[in-house]
C-alpha positions as CSV (number, residue, x, y, z in Angstrom):
1,X,26.6,5.0,-16.1
2,X,27.5,4.1,-12.5
3,X,25.5,4.0,-9.3
4,X,27.1,7.2,-8.0
5,X,25.9,9.0,-11.1
6,X,22.4,8.5,-9.7
7,X,23.3,8.9,-6.0
8,X,23.7,12.7,-5.4
9,X,25.8,13.4,-2.2
10,X,23.0,15.8,-1.2
11,X,20.7,12.9,-1.0
12,X,22.8,10.9,1.5
13,X,22.5,11.1,5.3
14,X,24.3,9.1,7.9
15,X,23.3,8.8,11.6
16,X,19.7,9.7,11.0
17,X,17.3,9.5,13.9
18,X,13.8,8.5,12.7
19,X,11.4,6.4,14.8
20,X,8.7,5.1,12.4
21,X,8.3,3.7,8.9
22,X,6.3,6.8,7.8
23,X,9.0,9.1,9.1
24,X,11.7,7.0,7.3
25,X,9.9,7.3,3.9
26,X,9.2,11.0,4.4
27,X,12.8,11.6,5.3
28,X,14.0,9.8,2.2
29,X,11.7,11.7,-0.1
30,X,12.8,14.9,1.5
31,X,16.4,13.9,0.8
32,X,15.5,13.2,-2.8
33,X,13.9,16.7,-3.0
34,X,17.3,18.2,-2.3
35,X,18.3,17.1,-5.8
36,X,16.7,18.1,-9.2
37,X,15.2,14.6,-9.8
38,X,11.7,15.4,-8.7
39,X,9.2,17.6,-10.5
40,X,6.4,16.9,-7.9
41,X,7.7,15.6,-4.6
42,X,4.2,15.1,-3.1
43,X,3.1,13.1,-6.1
44,X,6.2,10.9,-5.8
45,X,5.7,10.6,-2.0
46,X,2.2,9.4,-2.5
47,X,3.4,6.8,-5.1
48,X,6.0,5.5,-2.6
49,X,3.5,5.1,0.1
50,X,1.1,3.4,-2.3
51,X,3.8,1.0,-3.4
52,X,4.7,0.3,0.3
53,X,1.0,-0.5,1.1
54,X,1.0,-3.4,-1.3
55,X,4.2,-5.3,-0.1
56,X,6.8,-4.1,2.3
57,X,10.1,-3.2,0.7
58,X,11.9,-4.1,3.9
59,X,13.9,-7.0,2.6
60,X,15.4,-8.1,5.9
61,X,19.1,-8.2,6.9
62,X,18.7,-4.6,7.9
63,X,18.0,-3.4,4.3
64,X,15.0,-1.6,2.8
65,X,14.6,-0.3,-0.8
66,X,11.4,1.7,-1.0
67,X,10.8,2.7,-4.6
68,X,8.2,3.9,-7.1
69,X,7.6,5.0,-10.7
70,X,5.8,8.3,-10.8
71,X,5.0,11.2,-13.1
72,X,6.4,13.3,-10.3
73,X,9.9,12.1,-11.2
74,X,11.8,14.2,-13.7
75,X,14.8,12.0,-14.0
76,X,16.0,8.8,-12.2
77,X,17.7,9.2,-8.9
78,X,18.7,7.6,-5.6
79,X,18.6,8.7,-2.0
80,X,20.3,6.8,0.9
81,X,20.4,7.0,4.6
82,X,21.7,5.0,7.6
83,X,19.7,4.8,10.8
84,X,22.0,3.3,13.4
85,X,19.2,2.7,15.9
86,X,17.1,0.9,13.3
87,X,13.5,1.3,12.3
88,X,10.6,-1.1,12.4
89,X,10.0,-1.2,8.6
90,X,7.8,-4.4,8.5
91,X,10.7,-6.3,7.2
92,X,10.4,-9.9,6.1
93,X,12.6,-11.2,8.9
94,X,10.8,-9.1,11.6
95,X,14.0,-7.3,12.5
96,X,14.7,-3.5,12.4
97,X,16.1,-1.8,9.3
98,X,19.1,0.5,9.3
99,X,20.2,0.8,5.7
100,X,17.8,2.5,3.2
101,X,18.0,3.2,-0.5
102,X,15.1,5.1,-2.1
103,X,14.7,4.7,-5.9
104,X,12.9,7.3,-7.9
105,X,12.1,6.3,-11.5
106,X,10.2,8.1,-14.2
107,X,7.6,6.2,-16.2
108,X,9.8,6.3,-19.3
109,X,12.9,4.8,-17.8
110,X,16.1,4.4,-19.8
111,X,17.8,1.0,-20.0
112,X,21.1,2.5,-18.8
113,X,19.8,3.7,-15.4
114,X,17.7,0.5,-14.9
115,X,20.9,-1.6,-15.4
116,X,22.6,0.6,-12.7
117,X,19.7,0.0,-10.3
118,X,19.8,-3.7,-11.0
119,X,23.6,-3.6,-10.1
120,X,22.9,-1.9,-6.8
121,X,20.3,-4.5,-6.0
122,X,22.7,-7.3,-6.6
123,X,25.4,-5.6,-4.5
124,X,23.1,-5.4,-1.5
125,X,22.9,-9.2,-1.4
126,X,26.4,-9.2,0.0
127,X,26.6,-9.1,3.8
128,X,30.1,-7.4,3.8
129,X,28.8,-4.7,1.5
130,X,25.8,-4.0,3.7
131,X,28.0,-4.0,6.9
132,X,30.5,-1.6,5.4
133,X,27.9,0.9,4.3
134,X,26.1,0.8,7.7
135,X,29.4,1.6,9.5
136,X,30.5,4.5,7.3
137,X,31.7,7.7,9.0
138,X,31.3,10.1,6.1
139,X,29.4,10.5,2.8
140,X,32.6,10.3,0.8
141,X,33.4,6.9,2.4
142,X,29.9,5.8,1.6
143,X,30.3,6.6,-2.0
144,X,33.8,5.1,-2.2
145,X,32.6,1.8,-0.9
146,X,29.8,1.7,-3.5
147,X,32.3,2.6,-6.3
148,X,34.8,-0.1,-5.3
149,X,32.1,-2.8,-5.0
150,X,30.6,-1.7,-8.3
151,X,33.9,-2.0,-10.1
152,X,34.2,-5.6,-8.9
153,X,30.7,-6.4,-9.9
154,X,31.2,-5.0,-13.4
155,X,34.3,-7.2,-13.7
156,X,32.2,-10.2,-12.6
157,X,29.6,-9.3,-15.3
158,X,32.3,-9.1,-17.9
159,X,33.7,-12.5,-16.9
160,X,30.2,-14.0,-16.8
161,X,29.5,-12.7,-20.3
162,X,32.8,-14.1,-21.6
163,X,31.9,-17.4,-20.0
164,X,28.5,-17.4,-21.7
165,X,30.1,-16.6,-25.1
166,X,32.7,-19.3,-24.7
167,X,30.0,-21.8,-23.7
168,X,27.9,-20.9,-26.7
169,X,30.9,-21.2,-29.0
170,X,31.8,-24.6,-27.6
171,X,28.3,-25.8,-28.1
172,X,28.2,-24.6,-31.7
173,X,31.6,-26.2,-32.4
174,X,30.4,-29.5,-30.9
175,X,32.9,-29.5,-28.1
176,X,30.2,-30.1,-25.5
177,X,27.5,-32.7,-25.7
178,X,25.0,-30.7,-23.7
179,X,24.3,-27.2,-22.8
180,X,21.6,-28.1,-20.3
181,X,21.0,-26.1,-17.1
182,X,20.1,-27.8,-13.9
183,X,17.5,-25.1,-13.1
184,X,15.9,-22.3,-15.1
185,X,14.2,-19.4,-13.3
186,X,12.2,-16.2,-13.8
187,X,12.2,-13.3,-11.3
188,X,9.8,-10.4,-11.6
189,X,8.4,-7.8,-9.2
190,X,5.6,-5.2,-9.9
191,X,7.9,-2.2,-10.3
192,X,10.8,-4.2,-11.7
193,X,13.4,-2.0,-10.0
194,X,15.0,-3.9,-7.2
195,X,13.4,-7.2,-6.1
196,X,13.7,-8.7,-9.6
197,X,17.4,-8.4,-9.6
198,X,18.0,-9.2,-6.0
199,X,16.1,-12.5,-6.3
200,X,18.1,-13.4,-9.4
201,X,21.4,-12.7,-7.7
202,X,20.4,-14.7,-4.6
203,X,19.4,-17.7,-6.7
204,X,22.4,-17.5,-8.9
205,X,24.8,-17.3,-5.9
206,X,23.1,-20.1,-4.1
207,X,23.1,-22.3,-7.2
208,X,26.8,-21.7,-7.7
209,X,27.5,-22.5,-4.0
210,X,25.6,-25.8,-4.5
211,X,27.5,-26.7,-7.6
212,X,24.5,-26.3,-9.9
213,X,24.1,-24.5,-13.2
214,X,21.2,-22.0,-13.5
215,X,19.8,-19.6,-16.1
216,X,17.6,-16.7,-14.8
217,X,15.3,-14.6,-16.8
218,X,14.9,-11.2,-15.2
219,X,11.6,-9.6,-16.2
220,X,12.2,-6.1,-14.9
221,X,11.4,-2.5,-15.8
222,X,14.2,-2.6,-18.4
223,X,12.4,-5.4,-20.2
224,X,12.8,-9.1,-20.3
225,X,16.5,-9.8,-19.9
226,X,18.3,-13.1,-20.5
227,X,15.1,-14.7,-21.8
228,X,14.8,-18.4,-21.4
229,X,14.8,-20.2,-24.8
230,X,12.6,-23.2,-25.5
231,X,15.7,-25.5,-25.5
232,X,16.8,-24.1,-22.1
233,X,13.4,-25.0,-20.6
234,X,13.2,-28.4,-22.3
235,X,16.6,-29.5,-21.0
236,X,16.4,-28.1,-17.5
237,X,15.6,-30.4,-14.6
238,X,13.3,-27.9,-12.8
239,X,11.9,-24.4,-13.0
240,X,11.6,-21.7,-10.3
241,X,9.3,-18.7,-10.9
242,X,9.7,-16.0,-8.2
243,X,7.3,-13.3,-9.3
244,X,4.7,-11.0,-8.0
245,X,3.0,-10.3,-11.3
246,X,1.9,-12.2,-14.4
247,X,4.6,-14.0,-16.3
248,X,4.3,-16.3,-19.3
249,X,3.7,-19.7,-17.7
250,X,2.4,-22.0,-20.4
251,X,6.0,-22.6,-21.7
252,X,6.7,-24.5,-18.5
253,X,3.9,-27.1,-18.9
254,X,5.1,-30.6,-17.9
255,X,8.2,-29.3,-16.0
256,X,8.7,-29.6,-12.2
257,X,8.0,-26.1,-11.0
258,X,8.0,-24.0,-7.9
259,X,5.9,-20.8,-8.0
260,X,6.5,-18.2,-5.2
261,X,6.6,-14.5,-4.6
262,X,9.8,-12.6,-5.6
263,X,10.6,-12.0,-2.0
264,X,11.0,-15.7,-1.4
265,X,13.6,-15.7,-4.1
266,X,15.6,-13.3,-2.1
267,X,15.1,-14.8,1.3
268,X,14.9,-18.6,0.6
269,X,17.0,-19.4,-2.5
270,X,18.4,-22.7,-1.1
271,X,15.0,-23.9,0.0
272,X,13.5,-23.1,-3.5
273,X,16.3,-24.9,-5.3
274,X,16.0,-28.0,-3.1
275,X,12.2,-28.1,-3.5
276,X,12.4,-27.7,-7.3
277,X,14.9,-30.5,-7.6
278,X,13.0,-32.8,-5.2
279,X,11.5,-35.8,-7.1
280,X,8.2,-35.0,-5.4
281,X,8.0,-31.5,-6.9
282,X,4.7,-31.3,-8.9
283,X,4.7,-30.9,-12.6
284,X,3.2,-27.6,-13.9
285,X,-0.1,-27.9,-15.7
286,X,-1.8,-24.9,-17.3
287,X,-3.7,-22.8,-14.7
288,X,-2.4,-24.8,-11.8
289,X,0.1,-22.8,-9.8
290,X,2.1,-23.6,-6.7
291,X,1.8,-20.1,-5.4
292,X,2.8,-18.8,-2.0
293,X,0.2,-15.9,-2.1
294,X,-2.7,-16.4,0.2
295,X,-6.1,-17.4,-1.3
296,X,-7.6,-14.2,0.1
297,X,-5.1,-12.0,-1.6
298,X,-5.5,-13.7,-4.9
299,X,-9.3,-13.3,-4.7
300,X,-8.9,-9.7,-3.7
301,X,-6.6,-9.0,-6.7
302,X,-9.2,-10.6,-9.1
303,X,-11.9,-8.4,-7.6
304,X,-9.8,-5.3,-7.9
305,X,-9.2,-6.1,-11.6
306,X,-12.9,-6.1,-12.2
307,X,-13.4,-2.9,-10.3
308,X,-10.7,-1.1,-12.3
309,X,-12.7,-1.6,-15.5
310,X,-16.1,-0.6,-14.1
311,X,-15.0,2.7,-12.5
312,X,-15.0,4.8,-15.6
313,X,-18.3,3.2,-16.7
314,X,-19.9,3.9,-13.3
315,X,-18.7,7.5,-13.4
316,X,-20.0,8.1,-16.9
317,X,-23.4,6.4,-16.3
318,X,-23.8,8.3,-12.9
319,X,-22.8,11.7,-14.2
320,X,-25.1,11.5,-17.3
321,X,-28.0,10.4,-15.2
322,X,-27.4,13.1,-12.7
323,X,-27.2,15.7,-15.4
324,X,-30.6,14.4,-16.8
325,X,-32.1,15.1,-13.3
326,X,-31.1,18.7,-13.2
327,X,-34.2,21.0,-12.9
328,X,-33.5,23.0,-16.0
329,X,-32.8,19.8,-18.1
330,X,-35.3,17.3,-16.7
331,X,-38.2,16.7,-19.0
332,X,-36.5,18.1,-22.1
333,X,-35.3,16.2,-25.1
334,X,-31.7,16.7,-23.9
335,X,-32.7,15.3,-20.5
336,X,-34.3,12.3,-22.1
337,X,-31.3,11.7,-24.3
338,X,-28.8,11.9,-21.4
339,X,-31.0,9.7,-19.2
340,X,-31.2,7.0,-21.9
341,X,-27.5,7.0,-22.6
342,X,-26.7,6.9,-18.9
343,X,-29.2,4.1,-18.4
344,X,-27.8,2.1,-21.3
345,X,-24.2,2.4,-20.1
346,X,-25.3,1.5,-16.6
347,X,-26.7,-1.8,-17.8
348,X,-23.2,-2.8,-18.8
349,X,-21.8,-2.5,-15.2
350,X,-22.5,-6.0,-14.0
351,X,-21.4,-7.9,-17.2
352,X,-18.2,-5.9,-17.4
353,X,-17.4,-6.4,-13.7
354,X,-18.0,-10.1,-14.0
355,X,-16.1,-10.4,-17.3
356,X,-12.9,-8.8,-16.0
357,X,-12.9,-10.7,-12.7
358,X,-13.0,-13.8,-14.9
359,X,-10.4,-12.4,-17.2
360,X,-8.1,-11.8,-14.3
361,X,-8.5,-15.5,-13.4
362,X,-8.0,-17.1,-16.8
363,X,-7.4,-14.5,-19.4
364,X,-9.2,-14.0,-22.7
365,X,-10.7,-17.5,-22.7
366,X,-12.8,-16.5,-19.6
367,X,-14.3,-13.3,-21.0
368,X,-17.4,-14.8,-22.4
369,X,-18.0,-16.9,-19.2
370,X,-17.5,-13.8,-17.0
371,X,-19.7,-11.6,-19.2
372,X,-22.5,-14.3,-19.1
373,X,-22.2,-14.3,-15.3
374,X,-22.9,-10.6,-15.2
375,X,-25.9,-11.0,-17.5
376,X,-27.2,-13.7,-15.3
377,X,-26.8,-11.5,-12.2
378,X,-28.8,-8.8,-14.0
379,X,-31.5,-11.2,-15.1
380,X,-31.7,-12.8,-11.7
381,X,-31.8,-9.5,-9.8
382,X,-28.9,-10.7,-7.7
383,X,-27.2,-7.3,-7.9
384,X,-23.5,-6.6,-7.5
385,X,-23.0,-9.5,-5.2
386,X,-24.3,-11.9,-7.8
387,X,-22.1,-10.1,-10.4
388,X,-19.0,-10.6,-8.3
389,X,-19.8,-14.2,-7.4
390,X,-20.7,-15.1,-11.0
391,X,-17.4,-13.4,-12.2
392,X,-15.4,-15.8,-10.0
393,X,-17.6,-18.7,-11.2
394,X,-17.0,-17.8,-14.8
395,X,-13.3,-17.7,-14.2
396,X,-13.4,-21.1,-12.5
397,X,-15.5,-22.6,-15.3
398,X,-13.1,-21.2,-18.0
399,X,-10.1,-22.6,-16.0
400,X,-11.6,-26.1,-15.9
401,X,-12.6,-26.0,-19.5
402,X,-9.2,-24.8,-20.8
403,X,-7.4,-27.4,-18.7
404,X,-9.6,-30.2,-20.0
405,X,-9.5,-29.0,-23.7
406,X,-5.7,-28.5,-23.6
407,X,-5.3,-32.1,-22.6
408,X,-7.8,-33.8,-24.9
409,X,-8.1,-31.5,-28.0
410,X,-4.5,-30.9,-28.9
411,X,-4.0,-29.6,-32.5
412,X,-7.4,-28.0,-32.7
413,X,-6.6,-24.7,-30.9
414,X,-8.4,-22.4,-33.3
415,X,-11.8,-24.1,-33.2
416,X,-11.5,-24.7,-29.5
417,X,-10.8,-21.1,-28.7
418,X,-13.4,-19.8,-31.1
419,X,-16.3,-22.1,-30.2
420,X,-15.7,-24.5,-27.3
421,X,-14.3,-22.2,-24.7
422,X,-17.0,-19.5,-25.1
423,X,-19.8,-22.0,-25.3
424,X,-18.7,-24.1,-22.4
425,X,-18.0,-21.0,-20.4
426,X,-21.4,-19.4,-21.1
427,X,-23.5,-22.6,-20.5
428,X,-21.6,-23.6,-17.4
429,X,-21.7,-20.2,-15.8
430,X,-25.4,-19.8,-16.6
431,X,-26.4,-23.1,-15.1
432,X,-24.4,-22.5,-11.9
433,X,-25.8,-19.0,-11.6
434,X,-29.3,-20.1,-12.2
435,X,-29.4,-23.1,-9.8
436,X,-26.9,-22.1,-7.1
437,X,-25.5,-18.6,-6.9
438,X,-28.3,-16.2,-8.0
439,X,-30.8,-16.9,-5.2
440,X,-28.5,-16.6,-2.2
441,X,-26.8,-13.6,-3.8
442,X,-30.2,-12.0,-4.4
443,X,-31.3,-12.5,-0.8
444,X,-28.0,-11.1,0.6
445,X,-28.1,-8.2,-1.9
446,X,-31.7,-7.2,-1.0
447,X,-30.9,-7.5,2.7
448,X,-28.0,-5.0,2.4
449,X,-30.1,-2.6,0.3
450,X,-33.0,-2.8,2.7
451,X,-30.7,-2.4,5.7
452,X,-29.3,0.9,4.4
453,X,-32.6,2.3,3.1
454,X,-34.5,1.5,6.3
455,X,-31.7,2.4,8.8
456,X,-32.4,5.0,11.4
457,X,-30.6,8.3,11.1
458,X,-28.1,7.5,13.9
459,X,-27.3,4.2,12.2
460,X,-26.7,5.9,8.9
461,X,-24.5,8.5,10.6
462,X,-22.5,5.7,12.1
463,X,-22.1,3.9,8.8
464,X,-21.0,7.1,7.1
465,X,-18.5,7.9,9.9
466,X,-16.9,4.5,9.9
467,X,-16.5,4.2,6.1
468,X,-15.3,7.8,5.8
469,X,-12.8,7.4,8.7
470,X,-11.5,4.2,7.0
471,X,-10.6,6.4,3.9
472,X,-8.0,8.3,5.8
473,X,-6.9,5.5,8.2
474,X,-4.0,4.2,6.1
475,X,-3.8,6.3,2.9
476,X,-4.1,3.6,0.2
477,X,-3.7,0.7,2.6
478,X,-6.2,-2.2,3.2
479,X,-8.7,-0.1,5.2
480,X,-8.8,2.7,2.6
481,X,-9.1,0.2,-0.3
482,X,-11.8,-1.8,1.5
483,X,-14.0,1.3,2.2
484,X,-13.5,2.5,-1.4
485,X,-14.3,-0.9,-2.8
486,X,-17.6,-1.0,-0.8
487,X,-18.5,2.4,-2.1
488,X,-17.8,1.6,-5.8
489,X,-19.6,-1.8,-5.6
490,X,-22.7,-0.4,-3.9
491,X,-22.7,2.5,-6.3
492,X,-22.6,0.1,-9.3
493,X,-25.5,-1.8,-7.7
494,X,-27.9,1.2,-8.0
495,X,-26.8,3.2,-11.0
496,X,-28.1,4.9,-13.0
497,X,-30.9,5.3,-10.4
498,X,-30.5,6.9,-7.0
499,X,-30.1,4.3,-4.2
500,X,-28.1,3.3,-1.1
501,X,-24.8,3.1,-3.0
502,X,-25.0,6.8,-3.9
503,X,-25.4,7.7,-0.2
504,X,-22.4,5.5,0.7
505,X,-20.3,7.0,-2.1
506,X,-21.0,10.5,-1.0
507,X,-19.8,9.8,2.5
508,X,-16.7,8.0,1.3
509,X,-15.8,10.8,-1.1
510,X,-16.2,13.4,1.7
511,X,-14.0,11.3,3.9
512,X,-11.2,11.1,1.3
513,X,-11.3,14.8,0.5
514,X,-11.3,16.3,4.0
515,X,-7.7,15.5,5.3
516,X,-5.7,17.3,2.6
517,X,-8.2,20.2,2.5
518,X,-7.9,20.5,6.3
519,X,-4.1,20.4,6.1
520,X,-4.0,23.1,3.4
521,X,-6.5,25.4,5.2
522,X,-4.8,25.0,8.5
523,X,-1.3,25.8,7.1
524,X,-2.7,28.9,5.5
525,X,-4.7,30.2,8.5
526,X,-2.1,29.3,11.2
527,X,1.2,29.3,9.3
528,X,3.3,29.8,12.4
529,X,2.9,26.2,13.6
530,X,4.0,24.7,10.2
531,X,7.4,24.4,8.6
532,X,8.3,26.4,5.6
533,X,8.1,23.3,3.4
534,X,4.6,22.5,4.7
535,X,3.5,26.0,4.1
536,X,4.7,25.8,0.5
537,X,2.7,22.5,0.2
538,X,-0.6,24.1,1.2
539,X,-1.8,24.9,-2.3
540,X,-0.8,21.4,-3.5
541,X,-2.7,19.8,-0.6
542,X,-5.8,21.9,-1.4
543,X,-5.6,21.0,-5.1
544,X,-5.4,17.3,-4.4
545,X,-8.1,17.4,-1.7
546,X,-10.5,19.1,-4.2
547,X,-10.0,16.2,-6.7
548,X,-10.4,13.5,-4.1
549,X,-6.7,12.5,-3.7
550,X,-6.4,11.7,0.1
551,X,-2.6,11.3,-0.2
552,X,-2.2,15.1,-0.5
553,X,-2.1,15.1,3.3
554,X,1.0,12.8,3.5
555,X,3.6,15.6,3.7
556,X,2.0,16.8,6.9
557,X,2.0,13.4,8.7
558,X,5.7,13.3,9.4
559,X,5.4,15.7,12.3
560,X,3.6,13.3,14.6
561,X,2.2,10.4,12.5
562,X,0.0,8.8,15.1
563,X,-1.7,11.9,16.3
564,X,-2.0,13.4,12.8
565,X,-3.6,10.2,11.5
566,X,-6.0,10.3,14.4
567,X,-7.0,13.8,13.4
568,X,-7.4,12.8,9.8
569,X,-9.7,9.9,10.8
570,X,-11.8,12.1,13.1
571,X,-12.3,14.9,10.6
572,X,-13.1,12.4,7.8
573,X,-15.6,10.6,10.1
574,X,-17.3,13.9,11.0
575,X,-17.7,14.7,7.3
576,X,-19.0,11.2,6.4
577,X,-21.4,11.2,9.3
578,X,-22.9,14.6,8.4
579,X,-23.2,13.6,4.8
580,X,-25.2,10.6,5.7
581,X,-27.3,12.7,8.2
582,X,-28.4,14.9,5.3
583,X,-28.7,11.8,3.0
584,X,-26.5,13.4,0.4
585,X,-26.0,11.3,-2.8
586,X,-23.1,11.2,-5.2
587,X,-23.4,9.5,-8.6
588,X,-19.7,9.1,-9.5
589,X,-16.9,7.1,-7.8
590,X,-14.3,9.8,-8.3
591,X,-13.9,13.4,-9.3
592,X,-14.3,15.5,-6.2
593,X,-15.1,19.1,-7.0
594,X,-16.0,18.1,-10.6
595,X,-18.9,15.9,-9.6
596,X,-20.0,17.6,-6.3
597,X,-22.3,20.1,-8.2
598,X,-24.3,17.1,-9.3
599,X,-24.8,15.7,-5.8
600,X,-28.3,15.5,-4.2
601,X,-28.8,17.7,-1.2
602,X,-25.8,19.8,-2.3
603,X,-26.2,22.3,0.6
604,X,-26.0,19.5,3.1
605,X,-22.9,18.1,1.4
606,X,-21.1,21.4,1.4
607,X,-21.9,21.7,5.1
608,X,-20.5,18.2,5.7
609,X,-17.3,19.1,3.9
610,X,-17.0,22.5,5.7
611,X,-17.5,21.0,9.2
612,X,-15.0,18.2,8.4
613,X,-12.4,20.6,7.1
614,X,-12.8,23.0,10.1
615,X,-12.6,20.0,12.5
616,X,-9.4,18.7,10.8
617,X,-7.8,22.1,10.6
618,X,-8.5,22.7,14.3
619,X,-7.1,19.3,15.4
620,X,-4.0,19.7,13.2
621,X,-3.3,23.1,14.8
622,X,-3.8,21.7,18.4
623,X,-1.4,18.9,17.7
624,X,1.2,21.3,16.3
625,X,0.8,23.7,19.2
626,X,1.4,20.9,21.7
627,X,5.1,20.3,22.5
628,X,6.5,17.7,20.2
629,X,9.8,16.9,18.6
630,X,9.8,17.6,14.9
631,X,11.5,15.4,12.3
632,X,15.0,16.7,11.7
């Protein structure tokens, strides 16, 4: 399989005129829709935007490779476009981007197509290749340049493989005294589609230029390729790990090691090599990472790991308890049964939240410490704040314990893992929680609860409007995730009972549902101001809005992103504010139409949603009626 087998001519455009990052992504997805690769373009579009919200795929040097794995992809494909004027794509070098490749990959990806995508990524490292593509005059010329470059790259791969085989044969025959590499490296990105292989190519090229030997393990979507053997690591002078996700690190204990994000592997290969070979480069010890990621981002990721595990538990506990309160069930044996089950499941929220925050920090050895932290938060009435803090404490205690035991109890791994790690983690976390973290956490938690419960109606409306507006401000970005995290954590704090968190969660869910519902209603009621494609997306937008998938509005944002986002924020804020005015309560962190019937003050909640939808539909129509230039 070759690159052009995935790159359909219908998905290539030259001399494109787009002004913003959102327009560029939407244009690329629309190009991909011209092929038969997508089964659900909107679902794939949402996945691309979600991937982009985590780390920009603008790699610098005028290149961006937005990509995503999605159930909306039927078969793998590529789309490409050239924007001569350039687009501000939040690239790593701060410069505009003019050469774009969009990668669409199904969840079950074949090794053959992943190898092709890896080859494209390595080709894009070449400045001449990028320049030639950017200056193309026709689609045929664009494809020919790729074909010619790919043939040369395949030949290079063949030569490299022959060289490796010859090297291995010489080592086996005893013709070489050493098969040591100067440097060994691992590259990995979350999706494993492009950055993984671009970083590997950049490091390999720079090492060759510096006269150094290097072996690189690419841990991509196609699996772990060119895996580093124990003897490779043992004989290497230094290690470089350029990865944005977890890789096996303990094999590098005692080696000089540089740990950075995968993008640094693409952008700074020489700097990484020089740092790794510097005599002052620190030796890797278990749990101690030289990581370029900011402390805030690492803490945020650990918190999100814990939240991922409590969401289904919170939903189950909340729904069961809400069912038990229904008028025709309350007081019956069934109501009592549902209430007890919901209450029992709700008591697990704090321990599980803490346990998986700790697990994210130090793996299985931290589970008991984290679980204990959640139990202590429950016993100390320090609420969700105590559970979060104690989860981090448990992870830190486990990290210190494993570092100490690894150094002083070698050869006793089984007994240490079975008894010492859990015992030290439980006792250490309990003591710190009891004497240090529980009391301030309890004070802060009670203050937040009291502030919401005792707030005046105008203040509640303001809180609901702000949080609901954040839900549609950046569609999966930091504001959206922050608002949702606040809602889930406060909900976990009061379940299975009704409390401030249920009010906040209702406002947040309303804010997330309104934009796609408003877009769908507006395109049905006022079809003349929408494109044919947008009109066809109306039912999809309505469906996604009903189940609380805010990204269902994304196809409508390409028209005028700034104004349309403003309309989304206003309509969401209106719905969230009205929901808080009526003091509506929701007991589940997700579900939309499936959990709304269980909401308290249901009539008020339906009013909030209706007014928000009407406001959004009206604003969308006004924006469309105003003179504006549509995306070509």
